[in-house]
N, C-alpha and C positions, 0 to 999 in steps of 0.2 A: 571700569569701562562702561560707557553708556550706549544705549541703542541709538542708531542714526535717527535724525529728526525726520518725521514723515513729510514735512513740507519740502525738504530738499530732495528726497528720493522720488517723489511723484512727478515733478516736472521733467526730470531727465528720462523717466520711463515713457512719458507721453511724447516727448521729442523723438525718442528712439522708435516708438511705435508709429508715429507720423512719418518719419523718414522711411521706415520699412514699408509702410503702406504705399507711399509715392514710388518707391523703387519697384514694388510688385506691380503697380499700375503701369509704370513705364515699360517694364519687361513684358507684361501681357499685351500691351498695345503693339508690340513688334510682331506678335504672332498673327498669322493670317490663316483663316480657315474658310474653305468654300466647299460646297457639296460636289462630290465626284460626278454625279449625274444631273447637274443643274442644267436648266434650259435658259439661262440668263442671256439676254441679247447684248450686242455691242452698243446699241443706242443708249442703254441705261448706264453705260460705263462699267458694267460688271464683266468679269472675265468668264467666257463660256466654259462649261465643263466638258467632259469627254463624250457626252450624249450625242452631240452633233457629229463628232468623228466616228462614233459607233454606227451611226446611220449611213455612213458613206463607205461601208465595207461590203464588197462582193466576195462570196466564198466559192472557190472552184469545186466542181463535183468530185465526189469520192467513189470508190468502187466496192465497198462492202455494205452489208445491211446495217450493221451497228455504226459504221462511219456515216452512212446516210442519215441515220436517226440523230447522231450528234450534230451533223450539219444542219438538219432541219430545226432542231432545238436552238442552235446557235443563231440561225437566221431569225427565228421568232424573237429571241431575246434581244438581239442587236437592233432590230427595226420595229419592235413593238407589234409584231404580227403583220406588218405591211409588205413583207417579202423582200427580195433583193432590190437595191437602188437602181434606178435607170442609168444614171451617170455617176458611177462610184469614183471616189478619190483613192481608195485603197483596194488591193486585191489580196485575199488570203488563200494560201495553200494550206490545206488541213490534212493531217494524217492521223488515223486512229488505229490502234492495235489493242488486242485483247489477249490476256494470259489467264488461263484457268488452272487453279491449284486445287487438288483434292485435299480437303481439310480433315475429314474423319473417314475412317474405313471400318466397316463392320464385317464380321465373318458369318457367312451363311453356308453351312455345310463345309465343303472343301474349298470354297472360293471366297476371296475377299472382294467386297464390293464397296466402292466409295458411296457415302451417304450424304455428305455435305461438301460443297465446293465454294471457293472464293474466286470471283472473277475480278481481274484488275484491268481496267480500261485506261489507256494512255492516249491523250490527245496532244499532238504537237502542231504548231502553226508557224508560218512565216508571213508577216504582213508587209506588203510591198506598196510603196507610193507609186501610183500609175503615172504621175507627171515626170518623175525623175527615174523611175525604174529601179530604185534602190530600196533594199529592205529597211524598214523603220522599226520593226519590233519582231521578236520571235520568243517562243516559250514552249513549255511542256508541262502538263499536269497529269497526275494519275489519281484515280478514284477506285476504291474497292466496292464490290457488291457481293454479298453472300447469298447462297441459295441452297435448298435441299435438292438431293438427287433421288427422286422416288424410283421404284422398280419398274414402273411403266415407262416405255420409251417415249411416247408422246408427251406425258407429263414431265418427264425429264427435259425434253427439248423445250417445252413451254416455260419451264422454270428458268432455264438458261436464258431464253429470249427475254423474259421479264427482267432478269438481272441485267442484261445488256441495256434494255430500255431505261431502267433506273439509273445505271451508271452513266449513260449518255446524257440524260437530263441533268444530273448533278455536275457532270464534267463540263457541260455547256455553261452552267452558271459560273464555275470556277474560271473557265477560259474567258468569259465575258468580263469578269472582274479584273483578270490579269491584263487583258487588252485595254480596258478603260484606264487602269493605272498607268500603263505605258503611253497611251494617247494623251493623258492629262499632262505628262511631262514634256511633250513635244512643243 
């Protein structure tokens, strides 16, 4: 038996490689990618991203301190610090809840006292189109925030408040991303 001739093996490899390259280019050309937060205008022919939809959301007031912090952070993120829109296209009903779990317990004398806690903040929303009055999106996200529970009462209260503020800030970012993804699909 002899080895195959190099002259005949190479051209078929080149043809296969060329065909595979053109197939990959054809497949890649079918993919479309655009930024989620783009500010492309319709005059340029580009499809606008979710940013314009995010700027058209008005958020209803909430009744808790941590809910208000979440609302304020979300308003800032949605509108870039410009506040609520004057003539919104969407109205958001926002609900925030907090669950505190004692993670570690230490024994001091005859009593057991928690020394660390985990705060879980949940934010749920319903986004309603104001022209039709129908809900266009809804969702819920949860974020944890851990904190120490010192023996001083004021320090303990301040640590919990700081954990609520951290959770509200991070939860607002998660909710903004979730809303942007849903608005991009509309």
